[in-house]
N, C-alpha and C positions, 0 to 999 in steps of 0.2 A: 504494500500500500504506500502511496506517495502523497506527501503533503507539502505544498509550497505555502509557507506562512509569511505573511507580511504584517509588520507592526504598523497599525494605522491610528490616526487621530479620529478618523471616521470612515465608514464604508457602507455601501448599500447595494442592493440588487433589485432591478426592476424587470418585470415581465409584462409585456403588452402595456407599457407605460404606467404600470401600477407597481409601487414599491412593495416588494414581498418580504424583505428583510433589511434591517438597518441597525448599525451599532455606532457608538461613539468610540472612545479609546478602546483598543483591543487588538484582536488578531483576525485578519481575513485569511481563511484557509481554502486553497484550491485543492480539492481532493481527487486524486487519481487512483483508480482501482484496477489491479492487474489480475490475470487469470488465477494465479496461485494464492490470492488473498482469501482470508477467511475471518471469522469473528475474532479470533485470537489476535490477528494482525491489526484489526480495527481497534480493539481494546488497547493494544500497545501504542498505536499512533495517537489515539485520543489522549492517553495519559501523558505522552511526550509533548503533544501540542499544548496542553494546559499547564504543564510543569516546566516548559522550556523557558530559560531565563533570557528574555530579550528586552525587558523594561529596565530603565535606569533606576538605581537606588539614589540615596541622598548624595553620594559621592560621584554620581554620573556614570557608574559602571553598570553594565547589563547583568544585574544580580536578581532581578525580580521576575516572577512568572505571571501569567494571566491570573492564576489563582491568587497570587499576592496582591495584585492591583485591583482585582474585582472588575475587570473590563469585560468587553463583549467578545463573542466568537461568531463570525459570519462564515458559514460553510457553503461552498459552491462546488458542485460536481464538475470535474474537468478531465474528461477522458483523454484529452490530447497530451496530458502529462506522461502518459504511458507510451507515447510515440517513440519509435526507433528512427532516429535522424542520422544514423551513422553512414548511410549510403545514399547517394543521389540527391535529388532536390525535391523529393516528395516523401512525407513521413509515412512510415508503416505502422500499423496498429495491431500487429499479431500478438503482442503481449498484453494488450488491454482486455479486461474482462468483458464478456458479452453483456449487452444491456440488461438482461434478466438477472444475471448474477450481480452486476454492479449496483442495480437498483436495490436489491435486497441488502447488500452490505452498506450502501449509502444510508438507507433507512435505519439499519441497525446502528450505525455510527451516531446518527442524530438522536435516536431513542436512548442510547447509552449516555450521551452527553446530557440530555434532558433529565434522565433518571438519576444520574450520579453527580451532576455539577450545578444544575439550576436549583435554586435561584441565585446562588453565589456568583454565577457567571451568566450573563444575558446571552442566550444562544438563539441565533437567527440562521436562516438558510435560504437558498434558492430552491428551485424545483428541478428535480432530476430530469434531464433530457430536454428541458425547455430552452428556448432561445432567450438568453438573459443579457441585460446590460448592467455591467458591474462598474460602480464608481467607487474610488477610494482616494484617500490622502495618505500615502505611504509616509510614515513618520521616521525620518532618519536620512535616507531610506534604509530600512532594515528588512531583509528578505533572506529566508533560509529554506533549503530543501531538506525535508525529513523523510526517512524511510522506516518501515517496520517489516 
């Protein structure tokens, strides 16, 4: 499972010109699901995302996690993260999970986040498979690729 996280001062996702999810300070997560992924990998990545220290402490060092600052988490499904770009000029998606498997794991990821971390963390999301317009103000910029 792949997670591209960005520290944001704000982020939102709109579908058909309607805002579906919006956060202030927090993390925007682009979530890529691969064929070999399962619930265990989803649990590992969720824990890592929420515990990853990318917020500044009083000394300006990245020592605080999303759990520490009580920010928001905006989760967006992003199958293109699983693309193979090593050859040619067109991405291949042979490692990406098929939509049926990916949808189940995406829904599981969100359910686990809600069940185990809300209301301490404001959890918002896009809609799996929808054409989404994502807006964000990357704070830093700070961006990391996480894998489980």
